[in-house]
C-alpha positions in Angstrom: -10.0 2.7 -23.3 -12.0 5.4 -21.9 -10.3 8.1 -23.0 -12.0 11.2 -22.0 -11.8 9.7 -18.4 -8.0 8.9 -18.4 -7.5 12.3 -19.7 -9.3 14.1 -17.2 -7.9 12.0 -14.8 -4.0 12.6 -15.8 -4.4 16.0 -15.7 -5.4 16.5 -12.6 -1.9 15.1 -11.9 1.6 17.5 -11.8 2.8 16.1 -14.8 5.3 19.0 -15.7 8.6 17.3 -13.1 10.5 20.8 -12.6 13.4 21.0 -10.2 13.7 23.7 -7.6 15.1 24.2 -4.9 12.8 22.0 -2.4 13.5 18.9 -4.4 17.1 19.3 -4.0 18.2 17.4 -1.0 21.9 18.7 -0.6 24.1 20.6 -3.2 27.7 20.7 -1.5 30.8 20.5 -3.9 34.5 19.9 -3.4 34.8 17.1 -0.7 37.6 16.9 1.4 40.4 14.5 1.3 39.5 11.5 3.6 42.1 10.8 6.8 44.2 8.0 5.8 46.0 6.2 8.8 49.8 4.9 8.6 50.4 1.9 7.1 49.6 -1.4 9.4 51.8 -3.4 7.0 48.8 -5.3 6.0 48.4 -6.2 2.4 44.4 -6.7 0.6 43.8 -7.4 -2.7 39.7 -6.5 -3.3 38.2 -8.4 -6.5 36.0 -5.9 -8.5 35.6 -2.5 -9.0 31.9 -2.0 -8.3 30.4 -0.2 -5.3 31.2 -3.3 -3.5 34.7 -3.3 -4.6 35.4 0.2 -4.1 33.9 0.7 -1.0 36.0 -1.7 0.2 38.7 -0.8 -0.8 38.4 2.7 0.3 37.4 1.7 3.8 40.6 -0.2 4.0 42.7 2.3 2.5 41.5 5.0 5.4 42.7 2.7 7.9 46.0 2.1 6.8 45.9 -1.4 4.6 48.1 -1.3 1.5 45.2 -2.0 -1.2 44.8 -3.0 -4.7 41.3 -3.7 -6.7 41.2 -5.7 -9.9 39.1 -6.1 -12.0 38.0 -7.4 -15.4 36.5 -4.6 -17.1 37.8 -1.7 -18.5 35.9 0.9 -16.6 35.1 0.5 -12.7 31.4 1.0 -11.1 30.1 -2.5 -12.4 26.1 -2.3 -12.1 26.5 1.4 -11.2 26.7 2.9 -14.6 25.5 6.4 -16.1 25.1 6.7 -19.3 25.6 9.4 -21.8 27.0 8.5 -25.1 24.6 8.9 -27.4 22.6 11.6 -26.0 22.8 15.6 -26.3 22.6 18.6 -23.8 23.9 16.8 -21.0 21.0 14.5 -20.8 22.1 11.1 -19.2 20.8 7.8 -17.8 21.6 5.6 -15.2 21.5 2.1 -16.8 22.3 0.0 -13.4 21.1 1.4 -10.2 18.7 4.1 -10.7 17.8 5.0 -6.8 17.9 5.1 -3.6 15.4 5.1 -0.4 15.6 7.3 3.1 15.1 5.7 5.7 16.7 2.2 4.3 20.1 3.3 2.8 21.8 4.2 6.0 25.3 3.5 4.6 25.1 5.0 1.3 23.7 8.3 2.8 26.9 8.0 5.0 29.1 8.4 2.2 26.5 10.9 0.0 27.4 13.1 2.5 31.0 12.1 3.4 31.7 13.2 -0.9 29.0 15.9 -0.2 27.1 14.5 -3.6 23.9 16.9 -4.6 21.0 14.7 -4.6 17.4 14.8 -5.8 14.0 13.3 -5.6 13.4 10.4 -8.1 10.2 11.2 -9.4 9.4 7.8 -11.6 6.6 6.3 -9.5 4.9 9.6 -8.9 1.6 10.6 -10.7 2.1 6.3 -12.3 -0.5 5.1 -14.5 -0.5 1.3 -14.8 -2.1 -0.3 -17.9 -4.8 -2.9 -16.9 -6.3 -4.9 -20.0 -5.9 -1.7 -22.1 -7.0 0.6 -19.6 -4.9 3.1 -17.4 -5.6 3.2 -14.1 -3.8 5.2 -11.4 -2.4 4.1 -7.9 -5.5 5.5 -6.7 -7.8 3.7 -9.2 -5.9 0.5 -8.6 -6.8 0.5 -4.7 -9.7 1.1 -5.6 -10.3 -2.1 -8.2 -8.6 -4.2 -5.2 -11.3 -3.0 -2.7 -14.3 -4.0 -5.5 -12.4 -7.3 -5.8 -12.1 -8.3 -2.1 -15.9 -7.2 -1.9 -16.6 -10.1 -4.9 -14.3 -12.5 -3.1 -16.4 -11.7 0.3 -15.0 -8.4 1.9 -12.4 -8.7 4.6 -13.1 -10.4 8.0 -13.4 -8.1 11.0 -9.7 -7.7 11.8 -8.8 -7.1 8.4 -11.2 -4.1 8.5 -10.3 -3.0 11.4 -6.2 -2.8 10.5 -7.6 -1.2 6.6 -9.3 1.6 8.8 -6.0 3.0 9.9 -3.9 1.4 7.0 -3.8 1.5 3.5 -4.4 -1.9 1.5 -0.6 -1.9 0.3 0.5 -2.5 3.7 -2.1 -5.8 4.6 0.5 -8.4 5.2 2.0 -6.2 8.2 -1.3 -7.1 10.0 -0.2 -11.0 9.6 3.6 -10.7 9.4 4.0 -8.2 12.8 3.4 -11.0 15.4 6.4 -12.8 14.2 9.0 -9.9 14.7 9.0 -10.4 18.5 10.8 -13.6 18.1 13.9 -11.9 16.0 17.3 -10.5 18.0 18.7 -9.4 14.8 17.9 -9.0 11.1 20.9 -11.1 10.4 20.0 -14.3 12.3 16.4 -15.8 11.2 17.3 -19.3 11.6 17.6 -20.7 15.3 14.4 -18.4 16.7 11.7 -21.2 16.8 11.1 -20.5 12.9 12.9 -22.7 11.0 9.8 -24.8 9.9 8.5 -21.6 8.1 11.3 -22.0 5.5 9.2 -25.4 4.4 5.9 -24.0 4.1 4.5 -20.8 1.7 3.6 -17.6 3.1 0.2 -18.0 2.1 -0.2 -21.1 4.0 1.0 -19.3 7.0 -1.7 -16.5 6.0 -4.4 -19.1 5.4 -3.5 -20.7 8.9 -3.6 -17.1 11.0 -7.2 -16.4 9.5 -6.8 -14.4 6.3 -10.0 -13.8 4.5 -10.3 -15.2 0.9 -10.1 -11.7 -0.3 -7.1 -10.9 1.8 -5.4 -14.2 0.6 -6.4 -12.8 -3.1 -4.6 -9.2 -2.5 -1.5 -11.2 -0.4 -0.4 -14.0 -2.5 2.7 -15.7 -1.6 2.0 -19.4 -3.0 5.5 -19.5 -4.4 7.7 -17.7 -1.4 8.9 -19.2 1.8 6.8 -18.0 4.7 10.2 -17.4 6.6 12.2 -15.9 4.2 8.7 -13.4 3.6 8.6 -13.0 7.6 12.3 -12.3 8.2 12.6 -9.7 5.1 9.4 -7.7 6.2 11.5 -7.7 9.8 14.1 -5.8 8.3 11.6 -3.4 6.6 10.7 -2.7 9.6 13.6 -2.0 11.6 14.7 0.2 8.9 11.6 2.1 9.3 10.8 1.6 5.4 7.0 1.4 4.0 6.2 -1.3 1.9 5.4 1.4 -0.8 7.6 4.0 -1.0 7.6 6.2 -3.9 7.9 9.5 -2.1 11.1 8.3 -0.6 13.0 7.8 -3.6 16.2 9.4 -4.3 18.9 9.6 -7.0 22.2 11.6 -7.0 22.4 15.3 -9.3 24.3 13.8 -12.5 24.0 10.3 -11.9 24.5 7.7 -9.8 28.0 6.7 -11.0 29.1 10.1 -9.0 29.3 7.5 -6.3 31.4 5.0 -7.6 33.4 8.0 -9.3 33.9 9.4 -5.7 35.3 6.0 -4.7 37.6 5.6 -7.5 39.1 8.9 -7.8 40.5 8.9 -3.6 41.6 5.1 -4.4 43.6 6.5 -7.3 46.6 4.1 -8.5 45.4 1.5 -6.3 42.6 0.6 -8.7 43.3 -1.6 -12.0 41.2 -2.6 -15.0 41.3 -5.0 -17.9 42.6 -7.6 -14.8 40.8 -10.8 -14.7 41.3 -12.7 -12.1 41.9 -16.8 -13.0 42.9 -18.4 -9.6 43.5 -17.7 -6.2 45.4 -19.5 -4.2 45.2 -19.9 -0.1 48.0 -20.7 2.7 48.6 -20.2 6.0 49.7 -17.0 6.1 47.7 -15.1 3.2 46.6 -16.3 -0.5 48.5 -15.7 -3.8 46.3 -14.2 -6.7 46.6 -14.8 -10.1 45.2 -12.9 -12.9 45.5 -11.7 -16.5 46.1 -7.8 -17.3 46.2 -7.5 -20.9 47.0 -11.0 -21.8 50.1 -10.8 -19.6 49.6 -13.2 -16.6 50.6 -12.1 -13.2 50.9 -12.9 -9.5 49.9 -10.9 -6.2 50.2 -12.0 -3.0 48.4 -10.5 0.0 47.6 -10.8 3.6 43.8 -10.8 2.6 41.0 -11.5 -0.4 38.2 -9.1 -0.2 35.7 -11.1 -3.0 33.1 -8.5 -4.1 32.5 -10.0 -7.9 29.5 -11.1 -8.4 28.2 -14.9 -8.3 28.1 -15.4 -11.8 32.2 -14.4 -11.9 33.0 -16.4 -9.1 32.3 -19.7 -11.5 35.4 -18.6 -13.5 37.6 -18.8 -10.9 39.7 -22.0 -9.8 40.4 -21.7 -6.0 42.9 -23.6 -4.2 41.7 -25.3 -2.0 38.8 -25.8 -3.2 35.8 -23.4 -1.4 34.0 -25.3 1.0 30.7 -27.2 0.0 28.2 -24.7 1.5 30.1 -21.7 -0.3 30.0 -23.8 -3.4 26.0 -24.7 -3.3 25.8 -20.5 -2.9 27.5 -20.2 -6.2 26.1 -23.1 -8.0 22.5 -22.3 -7.0 21.8 -18.4 -6.6 19.3 -16.8 -8.8 19.7 -13.0 -10.1 17.2 -10.5 -11.6 18.6 -8.9 -14.8 17.0 -7.0 -17.4 17.9 -4.9 -20.3 17.6 -0.7 -19.8 16.9 1.3 -22.9 17.2 5.0 -23.2 14.5 7.1 -25.7 15.7 10.5 -26.9 13.3 12.8 -27.5 13.3 16.3 -29.1 10.6 17.3 -26.8 8.1 16.6 -23.6 5.7 14.9 -25.9 3.3 13.8 -23.5 2.7 17.2 -22.0 0.9 17.8 -25.3 -1.3 14.9 -24.4 -1.6 16.0 -20.8 -0.2 12.9 -19.9 2.0 11.2 -17.0 4.9 9.2 -18.9 5.5 7.4 -15.6 3.6 4.5 -17.5 3.7 0.5 -16.2 2.5 -1.2 -19.4 2.6 -5.0 -17.8 3.0 -6.1 -21.1 5.3 -9.1 -22.3 7.5 -6.4 -24.6 7.7 -3.8 -22.5 7.2 -3.4 -18.7 7.4 0.5 -18.4 9.1 4.0 -18.9 9.4 7.1 -16.9 11.8 10.5 -17.4 15.2 10.5 -16.1 17.7 13.7 -16.1 14.6 15.9 -15.6 16.7 18.6 -14.4 19.0 19.5 -17.3 17.9 22.9 -18.7 16.9 21.2 -22.3 13.7 21.1 -24.4 14.6 17.4 -25.2 13.8 14.7 -22.9 15.4 11.3 -22.2 13.0 8.1 -21.3 13.9 5.1 -19.7 12.4 2.1 -20.4 12.5 -1.6 -19.3 11.4 -4.8 -21.0 12.4 -8.4 -21.9 16.5 -9.3 -22.1 17.7 -10.0 -26.2 14.6 -7.0 -26.9 16.4 -4.8 -29.6 15.9 -0.5 -28.6 14.1 -0.6 -31.9 11.8 -3.2 -31.0 11.1 -1.8 -27.4 10.5 1.8 -29.1 7.9 0.5 -31.7 6.4 -1.6 -28.8 6.2 2.1 -26.7 4.3 3.6 -30.0 1.9 0.1 -29.8 1.5 1.2 -26.0 1.1 4.9 -25.9 -2.0 6.0 -24.3 -2.2 9.3 -26.3 -1.5 10.4 -30.0 1.2 8.3 -31.1 1.7 11.6 -33.9 3.2 13.5 -31.5 6.0 11.2 -30.1 8.9 12.9 -31.3 11.6 10.4 -29.9 14.9 10.8 -32.2 17.3 8.4 -30.7 17.1 4.7 -28.9 19.4 2.9 -27.1 20.1 0.0 -25.2 21.9 -1.3 -22.5 21.6 -5.3 -22.0 22.5 -6.0 -18.9 21.6 -10.0 -19.2 24.4 -9.7 -22.6 26.7 -8.1 -20.1 30.0 -10.0 -19.6 31.3 -8.4 -16.8 28.3 -7.6 -14.6 25.1 -9.8 -16.1 23.5 -10.0 -12.3 21.2 -7.4 -11.1 19.1 -7.9 -7.8 19.3 -11.2 -5.9 16.1 -13.9 -5.9 14.6 -15.0 -3.1 15.6 -18.1 -1.7 13.1 -20.8 -3.0 11.0 -22.3 -0.5 13.2 -25.1 2.0 16.4 -23.6 1.0 17.0 -20.4 3.2 19.5 -22.4 5.6 21.2 -23.7 2.4 21.9 -19.8 1.5 22.2 -18.2 4.8 24.5 -17.3 6.5 26.6 -19.1 3.8 26.4 -16.1 1.3 28.2 -14.0 3.7 30.7 -16.4 5.7 34.3 -15.9 5.2 37.1 -19.0 3.7 40.2 -18.3 5.7 41.7 -15.4 4.1 39.2 -14.5 1.7 35.9 -12.7 2.2 32.9 -12.2 0.4 30.7 -9.0 -0.2 28.4 -7.3 -3.0 24.5 -7.2 -3.2 24.2 -10.6 -3.0 26.3 -10.6 0.4 24.0 -9.0 2.6 20.3 -9.6 4.4 18.8 -7.2 2.2 18.9 -7.4 -1.5 18.9 -3.4 -2.2 21.7 -2.9 -4.5 23.6 0.0 -3.7 22.5 -0.3 0.5 23.4 -3.9 0.3 27.0 -3.6 -1.3 28.1 -0.9 0.8 26.5 -2.8 4.0 28.7 -5.9 2.7 32.2 -4.0 2.4 31.7 -2.5 5.4 31.1 -5.7 6.8 34.0 -7.0 5.1 36.2 -4.4 6.2 35.4 -5.2 10.1 36.2 -8.6 9.4 39.7 -7.9 8.4 40.4 -6.0 11.1 39.7 -8.7 13.4 41.3 -11.1 11.5 44.6 -8.9 11.3 
């Protein structure tokens, strides 16, 4: 690595991520209790106390439903998990859902305001440095390298040059996808609008058919992505006003994103039953009967509706009588998730400042993906870093890899604690974000991921049109509440 050039580039960055009043979006405290309508005589069992289940239960409670939320784990929150154990000085890490955008998380922001939660800018992608062939580059340098690569391939065509004269290179796909948006009438209806055949070819084929240059094709990729799926997802981002690259539009809750699920759970109170694993669901004409185990004792609960907010892997262990429809079974058997561990490194100091470096690093290494500082608003000389890597990696192995890849003087590293939350090995919440549907399968998954079956309704990050964790969870939870109200 050209260290002199690298240090010069890094010194030009704002490396100290200090918290000041301009970065604080909200600091209100003590939210008021929700207004709850009189009981409507209907009972709903909510399966799962992750953010989808808690949100669903909270909204049903407000509307006068008798709600019980069951979860097999001993803690609520699911994949929304703020950890403090093993850390000092008030430091914390969001092991699960880490951030959210604005715009884009409209339902989630509604609860931010309702619960008056303090929000901060999330700066883990600001001044980011990416490792490519043992050299580190700023984002601007990477864009420049991509332009150089395009030149080597013959350059962009005139249509692309005109677009890029007023748009960033990372937005190039919009040039080719935007003409398809006009056929969409709803962001929840990608099928039956004249594009069904596009699910059976890759998006790279569509780019090529529409005249993309070799340089653009090299930049855009997509050889394994369904054309219809990619067009649909780009339309959703367009409707919600979200750019493809949004490093300056990221936020987090001060003190940890688990404050959101804690807010839901505190209002639900004794309606949330933990260590209650559902084993069987029997559906009749008038309602459902839910069998679950609580501290080893089998219990049965009857209700008018079941709001299933469990992740798909958990559904594979529940007996449904009658069985779920074949379309729903296909979803349960074939839906794929992304999952990985998160490592927390506590350091005695912000050692990277001695090397005049940013600690927001992408490694592009099989042993460690990236690293960044979290909880930087905590007033302490210490710091806590978050890193991601492959499943099964021990925290000490991850730390060893970090020391090897660190672009500064490794002797300056003052890490004193290494922790891990390996979601791939988690008993109750092993799944993270839903992966894209494979080519030719969109009609097999959609809309069956969210379609109700009698008195059973489905919510969760997988059961929405966009897989963005907490927003997909709250979106789908509100949809289920509406379905239940319409069916009551």
